[in-house]
Each structure stands twice: as C-alpha cells, then as structure tokens.
C-alpha positions, 0 to 999 in steps of 0.5 A, a space after each residue: 500500500 502506498 502512502 501519499 506524503 502530506 502536502 505542506 500548507 501554502 506560505 501565508 505571505 507570497 508574491 503572485 502574478 495575475 494575467 488576463 485569464 480571469 479567476 474566481 474563488 472564495 476562501 475561509 481566511 482574510 486575504 490582504 492584497 498589495 499592488 506592486 506593479 501593473 493594475 489588478 481588476 477585482 470584483 468582490 461580492 459584486 463591487 468592482 475596484 482597481 488595484 495599482 502599485 501601493 494600493 491594497 484591499 482586504 478580502 473578508 472570509 467567504 467573500 467571492 472575488 473575481 480577478 484578472 489583469 490584462 496588462 499583468 500585475 504583481 501583488 504581495 499577498 497575505 493569507 491570514 485567519 487573524 481576526 485583527 483584520 476584521 475592521 479593515 475588511 473591504 478597505 484599502 490602506 490609510 497610510 502612504 508607507 505601505 508601498 515601501 514596506 511591500 516592496 521590501 517584503 517582496 525583495 525578501 521573498 524573491 531573495 535566495 536567502 530571505 530574512 527569516 526575521 522580516 518574514 516572521 514579522 511581515 503580518 504584524 508590519 503590514 497590519 501596522 502599515 495599513 493605518 487606523 481603521 475608518 471610524 464606523 457609525 454604530 446603529 441598531 444592535 444585531 442580536 446574532 443569536 436570535 437571528 441564527 434561531 430565526 434562520 434555523 426555523 426556516 432552513 427549508 426556505 431560500 434565505 438571502 441577505 435581504 431576508 436577514 437584513 429585514 429581520 435585523 431592521 437594516 438595509 441589505 448593504 448596511 447589514 452586509 457591512 455589519 456582518 463583515 465587521 462583527 462576524 468577520 465574514 459575508 452574510 451568506 458565509 455566516 448563514 452557511 456556517 449557522 446551517 452547518 453548526 445546526 447540522 452538527 448539533 443534530 448529528 451529535 444528538 444521534 439523528 440520522 444523516 437523512 433526518 439531519 439533512 431534512 431538518 437543516 435544509 441540505 438538498 440530500 444526505 450526500 450534500 450534508 456529508 460533503 459539507 461535514 467532510 469539508 469542515 473536518 478537512 
C-alpha cells in the first residue's frame, strides 16, 4: 500500500502574478492584497475596484472575488485567519508607507536567502502599515443569536441577505457591512456556517444523516456529508 506524503500548507505571505485569464474563488481566511506593479481588476461580492502599485484591499472570509489583469500585475499577498483584520475588511490602506514596506517584503521573498526575521514579522508590519481603521457609525444592535434561531426555523426556505437584513431592521448593504465587521465574514458565509453548526448539533444528538439533512435544509444526505467532510478537512 502506498502512502501519499502530506502536502505542506501554502506560505501565508507570497508574491503572485495575475494575467488576463480571469479567476474566481472564495476562501475561509482574510486575504490582504498589495499592488506592486501593473493594475489588478477585482470584483468582490459584486463591487468592482482597481488595484495599482501601493494600493491594497482586504478580502473578508467567504467573500467571492473575481480577478484578472490584462496588462499583468504583481501583488504581495497575505493569507491570514487573524481576526485583527476584521475592521479593515473591504478597505484599502490609510497610510502612504505601505508601498515601501511591500516592496521590501517582496525583495525578501524573491531573495535566495530571505530574512527569516522580516518574514516572521511581515503580518504584524503590514497590519501596522495599513493605518487606523475608518471610524464606523454604530446603529441598531444585531442580536446574532436570535437571528441564527430565526434562520434555523426556516432552513427549508431560500434565505438571502435581504431576508436577514429585514429581520435585523437594516438595509441589505448596511447589514452586509455589519456582518463583515462583527462576524468577520459575508452574510451568506455566516448563514452557511449557522446551517452547518445546526447540522452538527443534530448529528451529535444521534439523528440520522437523512433526518439531519431534512431538518437543516441540505438538498440530500450526500450534500450534508460533503459539507461535514469539508469542515473536518
């Protein structure tokens, strides 16, 4: 019997080149992008933006983003689960000192003998260089536990951002922003997480896969099994 060696996780800090081939994905962590040269075209949750040299953007966990660069673009990319990035989700940097730091870190990454100290402290340095978070105007408090219970009783319905926002007495865009700030993820990602949490609770209580799938709104037992497997991987 042959055993496949486990693959090492990707480094949290990397240099990436983007070309004219359009890509699209979402991930479970924050992704911090800093342009080094060229222009990267981004569309994050339907909102378009252009990332040039010295410009940055923080993609929140669960946010689907499309990307391409017809002229080619190089970016410094930090993949991190650190919740300290939550206030910056959907924002660019607030300080001009970001580009020199990004270029220095890029040189470290490209060097045959990169500085371990610089790369170790790179996430903290980028966070500091990003500048203070923009002040947020607080409105009506969101009772996330009550909202989760409301959704739990309606897994059989096709719930969307507008439905959640209406229960929270907020507009859809305002609710989406509050969800990213307070939960660190997009509304639909939060909703999927609540559905999976409910399914895991039902399975822990001894319910069958089929009954759990029915009660938690999964389209089939196999869909539930696949979701649980992704959570455990």
